[in-house]
C-alpha positions in Angstrom: -0.1 0.0 0.0 1.3 3.4 -0.9 0.0 6.5 0.8 -0.5 9.8 -1.2 1.4 12.8 0.3 -0.6 15.9 0.4 0.7 18.7 -2.0 1.4 21.0 0.8 3.6 18.5 2.5 7.2 17.9 1.5 8.4 14.3 1.3 11.9 14.2 2.6 12.8 10.5 3.1 11.2 7.4 1.7 12.4 3.7 2.4 10.8 0.4 1.6 10.8 -1.9 4.7 10.2 -5.6 4.1 7.4 -7.4 6.1 8.8 -10.1 8.1 6.8 -13.3 9.0 7.0 -12.4 12.7 5.5 -9.0 12.0 2.1 -10.5 11.3 -0.6 -12.2 13.2 -2.3 -15.4 12.4 -4.6 -13.7 10.0 -1.6 -12.3 8.1 -2.1 -8.6 9.4 0.7 -6.5 10.4 0.5 -5.9 14.2 -0.1 -2.1 15.0 3.0 -1.9 17.2 5.2 -3.0 14.3 4.5 0.2 12.3 6.4 2.1 14.9 9.3 -0.3 14.4 9.1 0.4 10.6 9.1 4.2 11.4 12.1 3.8 13.7 14.2 1.9 11.2 13.3 4.5 8.6 14.2 7.3 11.0 17.6 5.8 11.9 18.3 5.3 8.1 17.3 8.8 7.3 19.6 10.1 10.1 22.5 7.9 8.9 22.0 9.4 5.3 22.3 12.9 6.8 25.2 12.0 9.0 23.1 12.8 12.1 23.8 9.8 14.3 26.0 10.1 17.4 29.6 10.5 16.2 28.3 11.2 12.6 30.1 13.7 10.4 27.8 16.4 11.4 27.6 15.9 15.1 29.9 15.7 18.0 30.2 12.1 19.5 28.3 13.0 22.6 25.2 14.4 20.6 22.5 12.6 19.0 19.0 13.3 17.8 16.0 12.0 19.9 12.3 11.6 19.3 10.4 13.4 21.9 6.8 12.3 20.6 5.6 9.8 18.2 2.0 9.0 17.3 0.2 7.8 14.3 -3.3 7.5 13.0 -4.3 4.0 11.6 -6.7 3.9 8.7 -9.8 2.1 9.4 -10.3 -0.7 6.8 -13.6 -2.2 6.5 -13.8 -5.7 5.2 -17.2 -6.9 3.2 -18.3 -10.3 4.0 
């Protein structure tokens, strides 16, 4: 599934994250907490690409970016029977 980014928003990083077998429940649905792991991995890769990890080219070794707040809105999918 690919989400459309609104025109007024700027997409700054995109990454494909493979869905692993353990990410899914018995019905084949990705567990909602796994999405935060996907976002975390994407954020770390984004920071790596910018050299913003601790000890990276653009930061002193004792400074690293942190996430103060993380939230998401899950789309409600209705299945017809």
